[in-house]
N, C-alpha and C positions, 0 to 999 in steps of 0.2 A: 388447342388446335394441336392434331395427331403428327405421331414422328413422322411417317409419308408425307404427308403437306409439307412440313417445314423441309425435307430436303431436297423435294420437286422444287418450293421458291427458291433457297439458296444455288442450288445448281440453275437452275431459268436465268437467274441475275448474272451466274459466272459464265453463262454461254452468251450473252447480250455481249459481254466486255473482251471475250477471247475467240479465236477460233475454234473451227468442230475439233471435236478428240481429245486437244487437250483443254486445260481448262484451271491454267494459273499453277501458282507452287504449293503445296503441302509443306507445314511446319517444318518438316524435313529436310525442305529442299529439293522433292522429288515433287513430280509434274503433277496434279490429281488429274485424273482420267476419270469421265463418266460414260457409259454405257443407258442409253434409253431403251435400246432395245427393241428404236425402229427398223430394225434391219441388222445384217449380220457382220459390216462394215468394220465395226469396232473389235470383234471377238476376234480372237488367233486363231481359232480352229472351233469346231463344233460337230456334235453327229449328228448326222444328215435325217437322223429321224424327228432333233425336237424341230419344234413347229412356234412361230410368230404369230400371237395371237392379236385382234385390236376387240377392246372390251367398250364397246358402245355405251354410254351412260355414265362410267364409271370413272369420276375426277380424279382418284388418286393416282393412277397410272392406266392408261389407256392402252399401251404397248406391252407386253409379255412375252416369257419365253415359255413353254409347256412341254412337258414328255411326251413321244410321241407312241411308246407303246411297254412292251414291260421288259425290254433288256435294259441293261446298263447303257446309260448317256453321259455325252461329256461335251461341257464348254470350258473355253482355255481362255485365256488372258495372257497378254506378254506387255510387261509395262516398258514404256518409256524409256525409264532411268531404270533404278531398285524398288523392288516393291517391300514397301515398309509397312503397309496394310491395305485391308478390305473391309468393304462391306455389301452383302446383296440382300439386297429388297425383294421380299419373294410375298406369296398370298397362299395362305394352306394354313391350318393348325401346326404348330408345332409340334414332332414326336421324338420325346427324347429332349436330347441336345441339338440336336440339328437334325430333325424331321427325317425324309428320305434324302435327303442330302449329305455329301462328304465333300473335303474342303482339302487341297491338298497345295503346297509351295514345292519350286523348284527353283534351282541357281541356272539349269541350263535347257530344263524340258524333256527331258529324259528321266534323272532320277526326282522324285517326287517321294515327299513325306508328308505326314495328317498332320492338321492340324485342328484343334479342338475348339472352334468359337464360342465367343460369348452370342448368346441370342436374346434379341429384343421381341417382345411380343405385345402388338396393340390389338383391343377390341375392333371388332367389325364382320363382315359379312361377305368373303372371309376373312378370316383374320391377316392382317398385317406382320409378319417376321422377317428381322433383318438378323441378317449371322454376319458375326463382326470380329475380324482379329488381325492384331495388331503387332507390333516389335518384333519382326523377321530379321534373321541377320544380314549383311552385309554383303549383294553380290546376288539376291534373290531378285527371279524378274517373272517367273510364272505363276499362276493362277489356274487351278484345274477343279471343277466344279462335276461333281458327280451327282450324278438320278440314280439312284441305288433299284431301279425299276418297279415293279408292282402296276405300272397301268398309270395314263394320264389321271385319274380322278385320284391315284393314292398321294400323289404326288404334286407339292407344291409348283406354282407357277413363279418365275422369278420377271419382274418388273424393271430392274435397275443393279448394276452393276460400278460401283463405283470403286477404283484404287486410291492408294492413296489419300484420302482424303480425309477430315476431321474425324475423330470418335464423340460417339452419344453415350458410350459407354459411362456406367455410375463408379466401375469400381477402376482403382489403381494399377492394376493389373490383368491382364487377358487372361482369360481360360488356357488350360493347360498346365504343364506342369511348372513348378514353382518352387524354389530353394524351401529348403525346411524353415518352418521360422517366418515367413515371408509376410508382411501385416498390408492386409489390404483395408483403402480406405474407400469410402464411400463419398461422392465427393455431389450433392446435388446442384442442379441448373440452375435453379433460382436460391440469390439470398433467401434463406426464413423456412425453407421449404423441409418437409421433413422426410425421410430416407426410412421406412421399413423392411426389414430384411428374414430371411429366416435359411438355417441351414437341416432343416431335416425333411425336404421338397413339399413343402406344404405353401400354399399359395398367399404369400407377405399380404397382400389383400385385405384377405379375409380369416385367415387364420386365427385361431388364440394361440398359437406359439412365436406369432411373429414380435419383433424388438424393433423399438426405435435402435435409428444407430448413433450413439454418439463416442465412441471411441475404435480403434484400428481393431480389425478381426485378424488374428492371428491364425496360422495354416500349419496344424500341427499334424493332420491328417487327410484321407479323401474328405473335401467338402466341396458341398452344393450349395451355392450362393443365390439366393432366388430375391429380387430386390423390386421397389416400387418407391415412384415417390406423392407425397399427398400437402395439402396446404401447410400451413402454420398451425391449424387447428387439428392438424392430424385426420381430418378425414380424407380418404380417397377415393374420387370421383368414379364413377361408372367408367370412363374413357383412359383412366388410368392402366398401362402396360405393364405389365412383370419383364424382368432381364432377368438372363439365368447365367448361372457363369460355376463352371466347374474345375477346381483346383485338386491337382496330385502333386504333395510333395516330392521331394528327391533328395538323396544325400544324406538318407536317414541313416541312423545306427544305432547299437543297442545302447540301452540307458544302463547307467552303475544302478545297484541296489539302491535303492530309495523310497521316499514317499511321497504323492502328489495327491494331496487330502483337497478336494473341490469344497467340501463340507455339506453336501449334500445331506448327509446324516454324520453321527459319530461312531462311524464304520468304523475309521481309520485309528483314533482316539485310544489313547490306554486308560487316560483319568478327564474326566470334566466337572467344572462346578459350576455355581450358578451362571450356565449359559443354556440355549435353545436356538433351534435352527429358526431363524427369520424367512419369509419367501414373500412378502408382501413389497412391492413397489419396487422389482429389478430395474426398469427402467433407471432407476435412480444408482444402480451400483453396477453400471456397466454390464448393464444385463445379465447380472448373476442374481437368482433366484433364491440361493439360498445361502445364507450369512449365519456366523454364529455371532451372538447376539447376546447381554448380560439380560439375566433377568430381574437384578435389584440393581442398588447403586452400590453395594460389595463388588469387588473383585470376582472379576471372570478368569477360571482358568480352563486352561487346555493345555494336557500332556499326552507328548506322543514315544512312541520307545522303539528302540530298532535292535535287530539282536547283530549289528554288523555297527561299525562306528562311525558316527556324524561327523560331516567336516564340513558343510555349509548349510544354510537354511533361506527363503525369502520367503516373506510372506505380503499377503497383501492386503488393504484394509481401507475403509473408508472412516472418514468424521464429518462430523454437522458443521460446516463452517461458524456458521452461530452460535457455535459453544466453544470456551475454553478446549484447545488442544491439550489432551493428555496421553500422553505416547504409551505406548503399548510398553511390557518389561518382559526383558527375557533371561531363563535361565537356563542351565545344565547341569547333566549330573553322571558318573559313570554306573551309578547304582541305583535312582531312584530314590535315593535317601539323604543326601547331601546335595543340594543344588548352590551353586553361584550364579551370581548376575552377572551376563555380559553386556559389551556394549552390541549395539548394532547401529549399520547406516540405516537412517530417514532420508525421505524424502517424497514430494508432491508425484506421484506419478498420474499424470492426465490431465483434464480440467473436468471442474467442477458440474454438475447438475442438479438442480434444483437445493445448491447450493451444500451437496454430499461432495467432498473432495476425496476424489482416490489417492491414497499415503500407500507405502511401501518402505518393509525394514527389510534388511538383510546382514548376514555374518559368513565371510566367505571363509573363516578360519577359526572354527572352533576349536576347541582344547581337546588334545590327542588323549580318545580312550571315552567319550561321550556317547552314552547310549539315549538319554534322556532328552529333552528339550520341555520346556516348560515355558508356556506364554499366557503373562497376565493383562487382562484386559481392566484398564482403571477409568473414573472419571467421576466426578462429582457433580455435575450438572447434572445430566440424564443419562440414564441405564442405557437408552437405546444408541448411543455413539459409545465409543468409537464399535466399528462391524467388520468381523473378520472374515474375510471372502477365500481365499484361498492359501494353504501353506503347501510349501515345496522342501522338502529336506533330499540334500545331495541328487538333486537334478533341478537345481536353478543354477543361471546361466548370470553373472557378475552384472551389474549394470555399467553403463557406461560413465568413464569419469571426460572430462573438460577441463584441459588446459589452455591457457590461453599468450599469445606474446605481441607485443606490440609489433607494424610494420610501417614502410612512410603513408601506406592511403589507407589503415584502417589496421583490425588484425587477424592473427592466424587461429586457428582452432586447430588444435590437436586431441583426437579422441582415443581412448583406452579402456580394456576391461581387464579384471584381473584372471579372466576364465581363460585359459591357455585354447588354442586354436577356432576360436570365437569371431565369427564375422560382425561387423558392426554396420548398422544402419542408419541413417539420421536424413532429417527434412529442414527445411530452412520456412520458418515465417509459414509455416501450417500450408505448406507445399501440397501438392497433387500426390505425391508419391515418396516412399523413402528411397533414399539412393544407398547403395553400399558404398565405405566408405574404403578410401584407400590409402589416404594421406593426407597430409593437413591441409585446411579449407581458408582461403582466404574469407574475408568478410569485411564487409562495408558498412556504413549505416548503422542505425539499432536492428538489432536481430531476433529472432528466438529460435532457439537450435531444440529439437528435440531427435532423441537417438534411440536407441536399445541393441542389443548384443543379444546372439544365437549361435549356440555350440551344437551341432548336431543329434548329441545325446543327450540334450539337456532340454528343458523348458526355456523359449525367449526370455530375456530378462524385462521387468518391467520399464515402462516407458521414461527415461528421464528427460525436463527439460528447463535450458538453459535461457537466462536473458543476456544477450552478450552486446554492449553498448563498443561499435568499431567505427561511429562517428568522429567528426571532428567540433563537436561541439560540446564535448565534454564539459561541464565545469565542477563535478565534483566525484572523487575517488570514492571506492568501494568501502572504504574507510570513515567517510561522509568528509576529508578534508579534501582542500580547495585542491585542483589536477594540478596547477601553473605554480603553486606557491611551494617554493624549493626553503627547508628550515630545519634545523637539527632538531631532533626526535622527530620527525612524521615517520607515521608507520606505513612501512613497504609491505610487512606479512603478517597471518595470523602469526605464527612464531615469534615474531617480536610483542605481541600481545599476551602471549605466551607466558614468555619471559616477565612482562610486568607483575607479576605477582607477588616473585622476589625479590623485585627493586621495588614497590610498595612495602611491601612487609619491612626491608630494610629502614626506606626512608622516613614513612610514619613513625615506625618502632624510637627512631631516632630523637623526635619531636619530645619537648615538654612544653604541658601547660603552662603560663606564668603563675609563677609562685604570690601567696599571700593573697589571695581571692577566696569569696566566700562563697555559698552553692549558688548563688545569683552570677557571679562574676564582679559582682564588686568589690570596692575593696576593703578587705578584712580588717575589723578593730575599729574604722572609721565612725562610727556609730557614736561611739565612747567618746574619740578623742576630739572629735567637731559637735557634740552634744545633737545629734541629729536623732531623730525618733523611729520606733520602729512601729511602722502601722500595720501592717499585715500582707501590704500589695506596693507594690510601685506609686512612687509617691513624687511631688516637686517640694522640695523643701529648700529652705536660706542656710546657707554657708558662706561664713568670713563675707557674708553681704553681696551675695551673688546667688543665681539660682540654682539648684541642682537636681538631677534624679536619684532617687535611693531605693534600694530595694527592700523586700518585704521585713528585711530587721533591720532594717537603718542604717543602712550603708551605702557610699557615695559609688553612684553608680552613673558610668559613661558609656553609653550604649554602642556598641561595634558591631552591629549587627549582620548580617548579608542576607538581602535580599532574594528572592526565585531561588529557593532550597529546593528545587526541584528539576525533574527532568522536562519539564512542559515546553519550556522555550528551544528545546533541541528538536521537536517532533517538526518536518517539512513537506511541503506539498510534494506527493510524486504523479499525483494523476496528471495526464497530459502535457507534460514537461519530463518523459522518461530519457527522454534522448542526453539529457542535460546531467545524469548521475550515470558514472562506467558501470555500476552492477548494484542491482535493488531485490533482496532475496523476496524471493513471491510471498505474497498475502498467505497465501496456500501451503505454507510449511514450517517449518520449526521456530523462522522468524516473523512468526504471527504475533506473538508478544511484543515484538519492538513494532507493531502498529499501533496508529490511534485511530478508530475507524477502519477503513479499507482503503484509504486516499493518501492518508499521512505517515511519513516514518521517521525513528530514531535512531539515526546512526552511534550517537551515547549509548542508547540502550544495548542496543546489537554488540557493539565495541564490549563494553560489561560483561555481556556475555562470550563473547569471543574469549575473553579473558579469564570467568572464573566456572564457565559452561551452566550459569546460570542465569536467569533474566531477573534484575532488578525489578522487585516491585515498588510503588512509589514511596513506601514506609522504608523498604530498606535504605532505598537514596538517602531519603531525610536523617535514619539513623547513624550511619555510616556519614554521612556531612557534621552531625554532629560531635563524633568523637575529630572527624579531622579539624573541624572551626576552633573549641577548644585548645587543641596543641599550636594552634596557627594564631594562639590571642584573642578572637571572636569571643562575643559573651552574647549572642541573641539571632533569632531568626525574624528576619524584617517582612516585608510588604511581599506579598503574590508568592510565598510558599503553603504549601498545605497545611491548613489552620486546625484542624482533625490529629495532629499527630503530637500538635502544643501538648493538648490536655494532658498527653501522658507523664509531664512533670519531670522533663528532663533536662528544659533550656527555655531561658524567658523566650517567648514571643509574642506575635503583635497579632491583631484582627483586622478586618476590614468590615464595616457596617455595610448592611446588605443593600446599599442605594442602588449600585451598579446594576444588578438584575430587577430593578423593578421597570419595567419598559413602560409602565404609564406615565413615567415622569421625564421619560427622555423626549430630548428633540434633535427632529434629523437636522444634522449638519452642525451642532451644538454642541460641545460636553458641559453643559452643565444643567443639575436638577431643579426640574419644573415644580418647585414649591407651591406653585398655584394651582395646581392638577387638582380637579375637584377629588374633594376626600383625599388630600394626602397624607394631613395628620393620622387620620382613623388606619390606613392601612399602615403609615409607619410605623403607629403605634401595636396594629397586629404583628406588622415584621419581628418588629424588639423584643416584643414578649417571648419568638417563639427563639431569637440568633444572639440577642445579648442576655437574657436571663438566664439561661442556664451555665453561665460560666462565672457570674459575679464574683464566685468566692476562690476563683484559682487563682494560686500566689505568684505563680509562674507567667501570668497573662500582663503583660506591661499595660496595654490599654489598645485603644480602635483607632483605625483610621478611618476619616468619612468617607471620604474619595481621594481619587488620584487625579491630576494634574485637570481641573476644571476650566473651560476657556472664559475666563474671568474677564480677559484680556481683549476678550471678542466682545463683548457684552455691546458695548453701546454700536458697534459697526453694526450684529447680528442680529439682535431681537427686535427694532422699529423694522427689520423686513419681514419678519414671521408671519403666518396669517394663522390667525385667532381661532380657526377651524383645526389646525393641528398641534397649537402650542398654548395653553392658558394664561402662559405668562405675556402673550400680545394682548390677548382681551382684557388681561389687568390692567397693561399701560392705556388700550384705548377707555377703560372705567374712570381709570384716575385723570385724565384728559377729558373727556366729558364733564364727569364733577367739577375741576378746575373753571374752564373755559366755557361750562355751559351750552355756547352756542358755537356752532362750526365756523360761523363767520368771526370771532373772537379768535379760534384755533387757527384758522386759516390766517388770521394776520400775526399772529406770535411767530409762527411756524414756519411762515410765507409760503405756504400752498392754497390749494383752490379744489377742497374736497367737497364732493355735496354733501356729505353728512358724516355722523360720528360709525353708522353702521358699515360706509364705504371707506374707513381704516382700517377695520379688522383685517383685510387679506391683501390692504395696500401695505407695499414698500415707503415709510414713512422714512424723507430726509431729513437731515440732522443741518441747517440750513442758518439758523438762530441763533441766539445768544439761548433764549426762551426753551428751544426743543433740547441742549445742553442741558439745562438746568432741569427740566422735566425729568431725562434720563438719569441724571442724580437722582433725583426725588425717587426714581423707581428704584434704581440701583440699593439708595440706602434701604429703602424698604424690603427689597429682594433678601440682602445679605442677612440683613437682620431677624426675616422671618425664619429664612433659611437655619441659620446657626442655632438661633434663639430656638426652634422647632425638636431640630436634631438635639441639641443639647438637653432639652427638657426632659424629652421620651426617653432621649439612653440615659439617663442621669434617674428615671423611674426605676429601669430595671436593672441597672450597674449602678450604685453610687460609691463603688471601691477602686475602680480603674481609671486610668488618665484618657481621656479624649486629646487625641494626637493630631487634630487639623484634618487637611484634608491634602497635604503634600504638593503643595504651588510647584506648577512650570515656571521656568527660569523666566520666561515671557511675562508673567504676570510680575514677577518680582522683578522685573527691571522696569516697569510702566509705573512710574512714581504716581501717579493720580489714582490709578487701580488698587497700586501695594496699599497707599496710604487707607482709601477708604477701605479696604477688605481687611487690613490688619487693625482700626477701630475698629471696625464691626464684629471679627473672629475672633478679636483676643478677649471679648465680653463672655465668651462663650466657651473656650477649651482651655485645656489645661497647656498644650504644647503648640505652637503655630510651625509644623514641619513643610518644608522646603527640600524639595528637588533640584538638587544646585549641584549643576554640572559648571565647573569653573576652572580657567587655568590660572587664575589669580584671586586671593580672598576679598570679597568688595566691602572690607570692614566698615565703614560709613555705610551703605546702604545694609547692611546687618544691623547697625547699630541703631540705623532709624527706624528699622522694623520692628527690633524690641523695644526701642523708644513707642512709639505709637501702638502696639498691642498690648504691651504690658508683657508678654508671656516670651518664653524661653523658646529658643531654636531649635528645633532636630534637624540635622540633614539627612531627610529619610532616604535620599537615594543620590546617588554621583559614582563616579570610577572614572577609568582613564585605559586607552589601549592602544595596541599599534595593530599593522596591516601585517609584520614578519608571514602570519600563517593563513594570508589571503583573505582575513575578515575584515570588514569596517571597524577603523579605530571609534570607538565612544565619542573620542574629541578629535577632530584630525590635527597633527601635528604638536598632537602631545608629549608623545613618546617613540623613540626608534627603536626600543628592545623592552624586552620584561625587565631588566634591570631598571629602566627610566621610569617602568611603568609604577616600581615598587619605589622607584624616590617622588613620584607624584603622588603617589601614595602616603606617603609619609609628609610632605609638604602640605598636603590638604587637612589631613586628619588631624596633626598637630597644630597647624596653623588655626584650626577651629576650636579647637579645643583648650586655646591659653585665650577665647574670646569670652568675657565671663557670664553669657548667656546663652552658650551653646552645651546641649545636655547630648549630642551624639552625633555619630556620623556612620550612616549604613552603607555599606555598598554594594554596588548592582555588580554582578550578582554571582552564585555559585559555577554553573556551567557555560562556557560562551554559547551563544544565539545559534542555529545551525547554518549551514555554510550559504545555504539557498535560501533563508530567511525561515522566521516564524511561519507554521502553518495555516492559523488565520488571518494573515493576510496576505497570502498566493505570492503573486509573481514578485513582488518589489517588498517584502518583508523584513524587517529589522535583521541584520546578521554582523552583529557585534561583536569583537573580540572583548566579553565582558568579564566571563568569568574568573575561577580560582583555580578551575579544571577546564580543557579543552574535552575534544570530542571524541577522541582516545580517552578521556579520565585522566590525561598525565597531568599532574600539577604541573604550574609555573612556577616553578622552583626559584626565580630571581626576584620576582614579582613579589613574591611569598615571603620571602628571606626577609626584605624591606618590609612590607606590612605588618609581620611579628616583632621585628624591633621596635615600631611603633605602640601594637596594640601591649608588648608585653610591661613597658613602661608608660603606658598612658595615664596612670593615676601621677607617678613621678612629674609627670608635663603639667598637669592640670595644677598642682598644689607646687608647681615652682621647685620642683625639685633638682630639676634639670634641665635647661634651656632648651626651647623647640627645635626640633631639626628643620635644618633649609637647606636645600639641594641646590646651585645657582644654576640653572640650564643657562641662561645669557652666557654661561664659562664654559661650557661644555661643548 
C-alpha cells in the first residue's frame, strides 16, 4: 500500500470519530489538524493566485492546490495549539530536497525562519512526495508554504496538509542543523524489514554503493542521507519509496593535531607487517569497506608515528564470535626503538552482524613523550579474525562509563566520560533516538543502556552497551552470590577480589601437607610394617583381618578424594531468565571465556578472572586444586572430574566407564542400563577397547566406576510398565513369561490379568497383583543384575586387568531398600572389587553397612557424601545438618572418622570442590541443584572453618584407622 493511501485511510478514521478541523491529539499533546484542501476554510491565509483543483479518477487524492502563475505564492496555516510538526503531501517530482516549495515556521506570523524538511517520495504518475519536519521550539504557531514560482507545470500540487500528525520518517532526527556527532538511527516500520541507505546522493534502491543499516550513523560533516525499505529477503519492490534527509552539523571546533585513519589503505601507517586491506562483505563490519586483516596466523602489526606527543587513541575492530577472542595488544615508544606494552580499555561496541562483533579499544592517558603507537593483531584460530576498522590518535572522545546505585524503586544510573567538555547521549532498550544526558537516570526493570560521548573537536566515542537489572526480582548479584544473603566475607566490590591475591598467598602458603605420606597419599612404610604387597597398581588386600586399599607401592591407602574438581557445576543458565541476575557480562566481550555456549555463565570463572586478570582454563583449575587438596590432606580426585588430566601423573584419580553416554541402552524415565539392547555386548566391547585399554598401565589411576546412582530401587515399579518397542528389557520380560507360561491363559491366571495374547503384553503396563508376578520379577531382576555386572566386568577386565572395578555408586534410596540391597549386593559382589555408595547420612548406619559388606563380600567406598549450610543463600546438601561452616567441619569429622573405623570401608570421597551455581546447574535449567557443597565458594574463597575441621581428620586418618587415637566425635545434641 502506498504511503499516501495509508495517510488518507488514517485520517478518514479520525474524521469519523472527531469534529471537523481538529482530529484528536498528537503524541505531544497538541491537536492533530488535517486539511484535505477541498476548500480554503482550514488555511489561515493563501495567495489569491493559488487554485483548488479536483482530479477526477485519481483515488490517491482527488482535491489539490495548484500554483496559479510564475510569481511567488504562499499558503499559511495557524495551529490551534503549539505547532510541533507538519507533513505536506504533494504530487510532482521532488527537485533537490524540497522541489519548488519552501517551508517556514513562526511563533507570531511575522518573523519566520526556514526549515529543511525530510522528503519522502513514492513512485507514481506523478510521484507522490511528502515533506515533513518535526521537533519545533515551544511557542511555534505558524507554517508558511512558499511556491517559488516557475508556473503551474513546474510546481508540485499539494493534496493534504497535516499539522502535529505522527511522523512517517525512518530517521531518528529531522533534517536540518544537528549537533556535531549526533547519531542517526533508522527505524524500519515493520519488524524484520531491511533499511538500505546511501550518503553519496545515489538512489538506495539501485545504487551499487547502498548499505544495509545495522548501526547508528554519526553526523560529522554535511550529510545527504537517502533511505528505502526492503523486505527481509533484501529485495526492494518497484513500489518502494525513497526518503531524503539533509543534515548540517554545528558547534564544530578545530581538532587538535592527530591521526584519523579509516584504513582505506596504509598511507597513514609508518610500518606494517603481515597485514592487507580487506574489502569484502562491508555490511558485516558496520558498512566499512576497508579493514586491516592479517595475511597469516602470525601477528599482524600496524605502527603509527607522530611529530607531536600522542596522548590518547581509540581503535575500532571486529572479531568473529565463533572463534576465541584474542585481544589486540598495544605498545608505545618515544623513539620507535624501545617499546613498552600498555593496557587499553576494551569492550563490545554495538551488536553483531553475521557473528562479527564490533569491539573497541581505548587509552586516554598515554605515557609522556609517546611518539609511536604499535598495534599487534593476534589470533591462533583464523587469520581473518580480528579485523581493524579504524584508528584515531589524539582525536578520540573517551567512551561513556556507567555507575549505578540502588534506589527505593530500582536504580539510578550516572554516566561520565574522561573527555572534558564532552556531551553524553544515551538510549534505553533500543529506543528510537539517543537522548542528551543531563543528570542521573532513574531505571526500573531490566534495562539495556547504550551511550556515547562527543567533544566538538574530536571524533565521537564508540557506543558502549550496558545491561542493568533495576527490577525487584534479582536473586543473584553481579558476583554470583545470592542477593538477599548476608554473610561474612561476601564480596561487594571488585577491589575486594583484587585483595584476595595477597590473602590467598598467605593462607595457602601457611598450610602444610600431612607428613608421612608416600607419593600416592598412602601411609609411608606401612607395606613393610603390615606385610602388604606392591602390585604396581592400586589394589585391595587384607591387613590385620580387614580389607584395605593399597597404593601401587603397597602402602595402606584410605581414599580421601574430592569429587567434581571442575568449574562445570558453576555454570548457570542465563538465557530466558536475565531478570534474576543483577548483571551478567555480555557474551560478545572480554568475559566470553566465562560462558559455556552462549547461554550459560560461570560467575566462579569470572571471579577468578577478576582476581588474577587471567581466565582459568579447565586444566588450570584442576592443577591449582591438586596443590590445595594436598595441603588440606586430601589424597585423590573423585568422580565427575576431568579424567584427561589424571593422566599427567600428579595425583590419584578415578575414571568412569563410558556407559552413561550410550544412548542405545538408555530407558526414558528410568536410569538403568538396558543390557538386553540388541548388540549390547559387542558395543560395550568396542567402547571399552577405545576408552579403557589405553589407560591400563597408569599407576595413578585407582579404578573405574561403572555408573552413578542407577534406579535399581525402581526396577519392580517401572520395568513392567515399559513398552517393548522402546525398551528391550520389557521385551525380555515378555519373552521369559511366554517361555514359562506357554499359554496366555496360564499367564493371566498367575498374574491375575486378562490379556488376549503375549504380544499384547509388550506394549501394556503389567500390574504386580499376585505372588507369582513378584516372583517372576525377582527372576528377571536376578538375571538382569548377573548379566549386566557380569558382562561389564568380563569386558572391562579383558582390556584392563590391572585396575579396580569400583562399582556403580549406589544412591541412598537403593541402599535403604532391604530387598533390593540384598539382591544387588549378592549379584554385584561377584564381579566388582569395591561396592561404591553415595552415602549421605546424618548418622552412620553401621548395621546396614555391615549387612551390605557381609552379603557382597566386598569392601565399601563412600563414593560421595557431604554437608552444607544455608548461610550464603544456597541449599544445604542435607537440611539442618549444620548452621555454620564450623559445624559443617564437625559433620565431616564425625562422618569420615566414623566410617574409617569400620573394618570394611576403604575411603570417603566428599562432594565437591566448588559450590554449585546459585541459580542451579545449567543443564537442569530453572530447578537445577544449587548446593553449598564446595570447599571454596563462587568467589573462590575457601571455607576456612570447614576446612580446618576436615584437615584435622585428613591429617590423622591413618592414626584413626590403626587405632593410634580414638575417633573424633562432636555431639550435635549438646550444641
